[in-house]
C-alpha positions in Angstrom: 0.5 0.2 0.2 3.1 2.0 0.9 4.2 1.9 -2.4 0.8 2.1 -4.5 0.3 5.9 -2.4 3.7 6.9 -3.4 2.9 5.3 -7.2 -1.1 6.6 -7.7 0.7 10.3 -6.6 3.8 10.6 -9.0 0.6 9.2 -11.7 -1.9 11.4 -11.3 0.7 15.0 -10.0 1.9 14.4 -13.3 -1.8 14.3 -15.3 -2.6 17.0 -13.4 0.5 19.5 -13.2 0.0 20.9 -17.0 -3.6 21.5 -15.4 -2.4 23.4 -11.9 0.5 25.4 -13.8 -2.1 26.8 -16.1 -4.5 27.7 -13.0 -1.6 29.0 -11.1 0.3 31.1 -14.0 3.4 28.8 -13.3 4.7 27.2 -16.5 8.3 28.7 -15.6 7.9 26.8 -12.1 6.7 23.2 -13.9 10.6 21.4 -12.8 10.5 23.3 -9.6 6.8 21.0 -8.7 8.8 17.4 -9.4 12.5 18.8 -7.9 11.3 20.0 -4.9 9.0 17.4 -3.8 11.7 14.5 -4.7 14.3 16.6 -3.0 12.4 16.7 0.4 11.3 13.0 -0.2 14.8 11.9 -1.0 16.6 13.9 2.8 13.3 12.2 4.5 14.5 8.6 3.2 17.6 8.7 3.8 16.8 9.6 7.5 14.2 6.0 7.4 16.9 3.4 8.4 18.1 5.5 11.1 14.5 6.5 12.3 13.1 2.6 11.9 15.6 1.7 13.9 14.9 3.8 16.7 11.2 3.5 16.4 10.1 0.6 14.3 8.7 0.3 10.8 4.8 0.9 12.4 5.9 4.2 14.0 7.6 5.6 11.2 5.0 4.6 8.0 2.5 6.1 10.1 4.5 9.7 10.4 5.2 9.1 7.5 1.3 9.1 5.5 0.3 11.4 8.2 2.8 14.2 6.8 1.9 12.9 3.3 -1.9 13.5 4.0 -1.1 17.3 4.9 0.9 18.4 2.3 -1.6 16.4 0.0 -4.7 18.8 1.1 -2.8 21.5 1.3 -2.1 21.3 -2.3 -5.5 21.3 -3.2 -5.9 24.5 -0.9 -3.1 26.5 -2.3 -4.1 30.0 -4.2 -1.0 30.0 -5.4 2.1 28.7 -7.3 4.4 29.7 -3.9 2.0 27.8 -2.0 1.2 24.7 -4.1 5.2 24.6 -4.5 5.8 24.8 -0.6 2.9 22.3 0.2 4.5 19.5 -2.7 8.0 19.7 -0.1 5.3 18.6 2.9 4.0 16.1 0.8 7.9 15.3 -0.7 8.7 14.2 2.8 6.0 11.8 3.7 6.1 10.2 1.1 10.0 10.2 1.3 9.3 7.8 4.5 7.0 5.5 3.4 8.8 4.6 0.6 11.8 4.0 2.1 10.5 2.2 4.8 8.5 -0.4 3.0 12.4 -1.3 1.6 13.5 -1.0 4.7 11.3 -3.8 5.9 11.6 -5.9 3.3 14.3 -8.5 4.2 13.1 -8.3 7.3 10.1 -9.5 6.2 10.8 -11.8 3.8 13.2 -14.2 2.9 15.8 -13.5 0.4 14.6 -16.1 -2.4 11.6 -14.2 -2.5 13.1 -11.0 -3.0 12.8 -10.6 -6.9 9.6 -11.9 -6.9 8.3 -9.2 -3.9 10.4 -6.2 -5.9 8.1 -7.9 -9.2 5.2 -7.2 -7.3 6.2 -3.3 -6.4 6.3 -3.4 -9.9 3.2 -4.5 -10.6 1.5 -1.9 -7.7 3.5 0.3 -10.3 1.7 -0.5 -13.2 -2.1 -1.0 -11.3 -0.8 2.7 -10.3 -0.1 3.7 -13.9 -4.0 3.0 -15.2 -6.0 4.5 -11.9 -3.5 7.8 -12.0 -3.6 9.3 -15.4 -7.5 8.0 -15.2 -8.5 9.5 -12.5 -6.4 13.0 -12.9 -7.8 13.7 -16.5 -11.2 12.8 -15.6 -10.7 15.5 -13.0 -8.7 17.9 -14.7 -11.3 17.8 -17.5 -14.5 17.9 -15.3 -14.7 19.1 -11.5 -10.4 20.7 -11.6 -7.0 19.4 -10.5 -7.4 20.1 -7.3 -9.9 17.4 -6.6 -7.3 14.8 -7.2 -5.0 15.9 -4.6 -8.4 15.3 -1.8 -8.5 12.1 -3.1 -4.7 11.8 -2.1 -5.4 13.1 1.2 -8.0 10.7 1.8 -5.6 7.9 0.0 -3.3 8.7 3.0 -5.8 8.2 5.9 -6.8 5.0 4.5 -3.1 3.6 4.7 -2.1 5.1 7.7 -5.5 3.0 9.4 -4.0 0.5 7.4 -0.3 -0.1 8.8 -2.2 0.8 12.3 -4.3 -2.4 12.1 -2.6 -4.9 10.0 1.7 -4.6 10.2 3.1 -6.3 12.8 4.4 -5.1 15.9 7.4 -7.0 16.4 9.4 -4.8 15.1 8.6 -2.1 17.7 8.8 -4.8 20.4 12.3 -6.0 19.2 14.0 -3.1 18.8 15.7 -3.1 21.9 17.6 0.0 23.8 21.0 -1.5 22.9 20.3 -2.1 19.0 19.2 2.1 19.1 21.2 4.4 17.8 22.8 6.7 20.3 23.9 9.5 17.6 21.2 12.4 16.5 19.5 12.7 13.4 22.6 14.7 11.2 20.5 17.9 10.6 23.4 19.2 8.8 24.3 16.2 6.1 20.7 16.7 5.3 20.5 20.3 5.3 24.1 19.7 2.9 22.1 17.7 0.5 19.0 19.9 0.1 21.1 22.6 -0.5 23.0 20.9 -2.9 20.1 20.1 -5.6 18.3 23.1 -4.7 21.6 25.5 -5.9 21.7 23.4 -8.9 18.5 24.0 -9.7 19.0 27.6 -9.2 19.9 27.4 -13.0 17.2 27.2 -13.9 16.2 30.4 -13.1 19.9 32.1 -14.4 20.9 30.3 -17.3 23.9 32.9 -18.0 24.9 31.3 -14.2 24.0 27.7 -14.5 27.6 26.1 -15.0 28.4 28.0 -11.8 25.7 26.4 -10.1 26.4 23.3 -11.2 29.8 22.9 -10.3 28.7 24.3 -7.2 26.2 21.8 -6.1 28.1 19.4 -7.4 31.1 20.4 -5.0 28.5 20.0 -2.2 27.6 16.8 -3.3 31.2 15.6 -2.7 31.5 17.3 0.5 28.4 15.6 1.5 29.9 12.2 0.9 33.2 13.1 2.4 31.2 14.3 5.6 29.4 11.2 5.9 31.8 8.7 5.4 34.3 9.9 7.9 30.9 10.3 10.6 30.3 7.6 13.5 26.1 8.1 11.7 26.8 7.6 7.9 23.2 8.2 6.0 24.7 5.6 3.7 26.4 2.1 3.5 30.4 2.8 4.4 31.9 3.2 0.6 28.1 3.3 -0.5 29.1 4.7 -3.6 32.5 3.5 -4.0 32.8 1.7 -7.6 35.4 -0.9 -6.0 32.3 -2.7 -4.1 29.1 -4.6 -5.7 26.5 -2.4 -3.1 28.4 0.8 -4.3 28.4 0.0 -8.2 24.4 -0.8 -8.4 23.4 2.2 -6.2 25.5 4.8 -8.6 23.7 2.6 -11.2 20.0 3.2 -10.0 21.2 7.3 -9.7 22.3 7.7 -12.9 19.6 5.6 -14.8 16.9 7.6 -12.4 18.3 11.3 -12.9 18.3 10.3 -16.6 14.5 9.8 -16.6 12.3 12.0 -14.7 12.5 14.5 -18.1 9.5 13.1 -20.0 7.3 12.6 -16.8 8.4 16.3 -16.0 8.1 18.1 -19.7 6.1 15.3 -21.8 2.3 15.9 -20.9 2.8 19.6 -21.8 4.5 18.7 -24.9 1.9 16.7 -25.9 -0.9 18.5 -24.7 0.7 21.4 -26.4 1.6 20.0 -29.7 0.1 17.4 -30.5 -3.4 17.9 -29.2 -3.3 15.9 -26.3 -6.3 16.1 -23.8 -4.5 16.0 -19.7 -6.7 12.3 -20.0 -4.8 11.1 -23.1 -1.5 12.5 -22.2 -1.5 11.1 -18.3 -2.0 7.6 -20.3 1.2 8.3 -22.6 3.3 8.9 -19.4 1.7 6.1 -17.8 2.5 3.8 -21.0 6.5 3.7 -19.1 5.1 2.5 -15.4 3.1 0.3 -17.7 6.0 -1.4 -19.7 8.5 -1.5 -16.1 5.4 -3.8 -14.3 5.2 -6.3 -17.7 8.8 -6.3 -18.1 9.1 -7.0 -14.1 6.6 -9.4 -13.9 7.9 -11.1 -16.9 11.0 -11.3 -15.2 10.6 -12.5 -12.2 9.3 -15.4 -13.9 12.7 -16.3 -15.0 14.8 -19.2 -13.9 16.0 -17.8 -9.9 19.5 -18.2 -10.7 21.8 -15.1 -9.9 24.4 -15.9 -11.7 22.5 -15.9 -14.8 20.1 -12.8 -14.1 23.3 -10.6 -13.5 23.3 -10.5 -16.8 19.5 -8.7 -17.1 20.8 -5.7 -15.9 23.2 -4.1 -18.2 20.4 -5.4 -20.8 17.5 -3.7 -19.0 19.7 -0.2 -18.7 20.6 -0.1 -22.2 17.1 -0.9 -23.3 16.1 1.7 -21.0 18.7 4.2 -23.0 17.2 3.2 -26.3 13.9 4.5 -24.9 14.9 7.5 -24.0 16.9 7.5 -27.3 13.8 7.2 -28.7 11.3 9.5 -27.0 13.7 12.6 -27.5 13.6 12.4 -31.1 10.0 11.3 -31.6 8.1 13.6 -28.3 7.3 16.4 -30.4 7.4 15.5 -34.2 6.0 12.2 -33.9 4.9 10.0 -35.2 3.4 8.8 -32.3 3.5 5.1 -33.0 7.7 5.9 -32.8 6.8 7.7 -29.4 4.9 4.7 -27.9 7.3 1.9 -28.6 10.2 4.7 -27.3 8.4 4.9 -24.4 7.3 1.1 -24.0 11.1 0.3 -23.9 12.1 2.8 -21.4 9.3 1.6 -18.8 10.5 -2.0 -20.2 14.1 -1.3 -19.6 13.2 -0.8 -15.8 11.7 -3.5 -15.3 14.1 -5.4 -16.6 17.0 -4.6 -14.1 15.6 -3.1 -11.0 14.3 -6.1 -8.9 18.0 -7.9 -9.4 20.3 -4.7 -9.4 17.7 -4.3 -5.8 18.2 -8.1 -4.6 22.4 -7.8 -5.3 22.5 -4.7 -3.3 20.4 -5.5 -0.2 23.0 -8.4 0.0 26.0 -7.5 -0.8 27.8 -5.9 2.3 27.9 -6.3 6.3 24.6 -7.7 7.5 24.9 -4.9 10.1 24.6 -1.9 7.5 21.2 -4.2 5.6 18.9 -1.6 6.5 21.0 1.3 5.3 22.1 -0.9 1.6 18.5 -0.8 1.3 17.1 2.8 2.6 19.8 3.3 -0.3 18.0 2.4 -3.0 14.8 4.4 -2.8 17.0 7.4 -1.6 19.4 7.3 -4.2 16.4 6.8 -6.6 15.1 9.6 -5.3 17.8 11.5 -5.7 18.3 11.2 -9.3 14.9 12.5 -9.5 15.4 15.7 -7.7 18.5 16.2 -9.8 17.1 15.1 -13.1 14.8 18.4 -13.2 17.0 20.6 -11.8 19.9 19.7 -14.2 17.3 19.6 -17.5 15.9 22.3 -16.3 19.1 23.9 -17.4 18.7 23.6 -21.4 15.0 24.4 -20.6 15.9 27.6 -19.5 18.9 28.5 -22.0 16.7 27.5 -25.0 14.1 30.1 -23.8 10.8 27.7 -22.9 8.5 29.6 -20.9 4.9 30.7 -21.1 4.1 31.3 -24.9 6.7 29.8 -26.5 7.0 29.0 -29.9 7.1 26.0 -31.3 10.3 26.0 -32.5 11.7 26.4 -28.6 9.4 24.1 -27.0 10.6 21.4 -30.1 14.2 22.0 -29.1 13.4 21.6 -25.5 11.4 18.1 -26.0 15.1 17.0 -27.7 17.5 18.3 -24.9 15.9 18.2 -21.7 16.5 13.9 -22.6 19.2 14.7 -25.3 21.5 15.6 -22.2 21.2 12.6 -20.2 22.4 10.3 -23.1 26.1 10.1 -21.9 24.6 9.6 -18.2 22.7 6.5 -19.1 25.8 4.9 -21.7 28.0 5.2 -18.1 25.3 3.5 -16.0 25.1 0.8 -19.3 29.3 0.3 -18.6 29.1 -0.1 -14.7 26.2 -2.2 -15.0 28.5 -4.4 -17.0 31.3 -3.9 -14.7 29.0 -4.5 -11.8 28.8 -8.4 -12.6 32.5 -8.5 -12.5 32.7 -7.1 -9.4 29.9 -9.7 -8.4 31.6 -12.8 -9.6 34.7 -12.2 -8.1 32.9 -12.4 -4.5 31.2 -15.0 -4.9 34.3 -16.5 -5.8 35.8 -15.6 -2.9 32.8 -16.6 -1.0 33.7 -20.4 -2.5 37.3 -20.0 -1.7 36.7 -18.9 2.2 33.4 -21.8 2.8 35.6 -24.5 1.3 37.1 -27.4 3.2 40.3 -27.5 4.6 42.9 -30.0 2.6 43.5 -33.2 4.7 
C-alpha cells in the first residue's frame, strides 16, 4: 500500500500538473514541482533507516503517511504557485518516509529467495497505479478540476495510515531494544547539505547564464557531503556506499544514474503532448503511464525466469541499455512524432527499468556487512529520489537556456523536447558500462565466498 500511495501520487500529479500550472500561472516553475517534491522525499528517505531502528517500521510509516496527508491537503487548497510548491515539499517528506520504509522492511519480513518476487510485485503495483493515476487525474482535470485529485490523495493517505495501524506487525517495535538504537542524533547538517546542493543546481534554471557555476557549486557540495558522511559514526549511506570498488556501491551508482536520466519525460512530456499534439490531460497521462505499465510487465516477466543469480546478473546491463534506447527514441519523437514510434520508445524506456530493477535491488541489499542491510535497503529509494530531484534540476538548465516559458514558440518547444532528454545520453551510457562492470565485481565476490567456505584439505 505504501508503494501504491507513492506511485499513484507520482502519476496523478504528472497528469494534473499542466492544469495546475495553467491555473496558477506558473509554467516556468513546472520542473520545480517535481524538484521540491523529490528533494524533500530524498532527505526524508535518508533518515528512514536510522529512524526505523529507533522507533520501528510501523511508527515511521504512520508518521510518513500523516505528513503526506497534510501536504496533499495543502496542495488542494493552494491559491498560488508559491504555496503549491511549498505543499509539494511537505508531501515529499511524507512520501520519502513511506517509500524508504517499505524497502527497509523487505529484508525483515521476507526470506532472500523471495526478494525478486517482492520487487516484481512492487512493480506490478506501479503498473496498476499507472492506469488508475492518469485515469483519475485526467477525469478530474477535465471535469471538476485538478484540486480534486489531491483531495483523493489525502483520502488515500488516511486509508494507508488506518491499514498500517491495524495490520502491520508490531514485532519490529517490540524487538527494537535500547542497545540496538543509535545513540547519535539525526544528521541534520548533512541532510541540509544535500537539500542545498540540489536547490543550488536548480538555480541554474532561473539564471541560465550562471547555470554551469551553479552546477559546479552544487556538485561540490554533494562531494563534501559524501566526504563528511564517510567519516561519520552515524553515516546516512552504507560505508563505501558509492564506492565503485564494491558491488553495492556500483549498484547504487547505477540506480542513481538511471533515475537522474528518466525524469524529464514525466516532467515535460504531458505539457508538450498537450500543446503540440492536441492531447487531452487524460490521453497525455496515459502516454506517460505507458512507461510504468511496460516497467511492470517486464518486471513480472523477469520474475518468472529461473532464479539463478549468476545468470540473472546479465539482466542488469540489458535493462539499462534498453532504457537508453527508449529515452533516445523519446528525445527524437516527442515533438514531431510519429506517435507510434514515440509509443514504442516510451515502452522500451519503462521495460528497461523493469528488466533490471528487481535483480539490481536484490544484489545491492545482499552485498555487504549484515549490520548495514537497513542502510543498503534505504539507499535504493534514496538514490532513486536523488536522481529524481537532480533530473529536473539538470534538465531545466537547457530548457531555460533555450527559453522555454509561457507562450513559447513551436521551435522552442521542439528544441526543449529534445535537449531535456539528450543531455542525459552520456549518463545512461555510463550506467550501462558500470552495470557490466558490476557483474565482474559480483562474480569476484562469489569466488571469494566459495574459497572461504571450501573445506580444508586433508
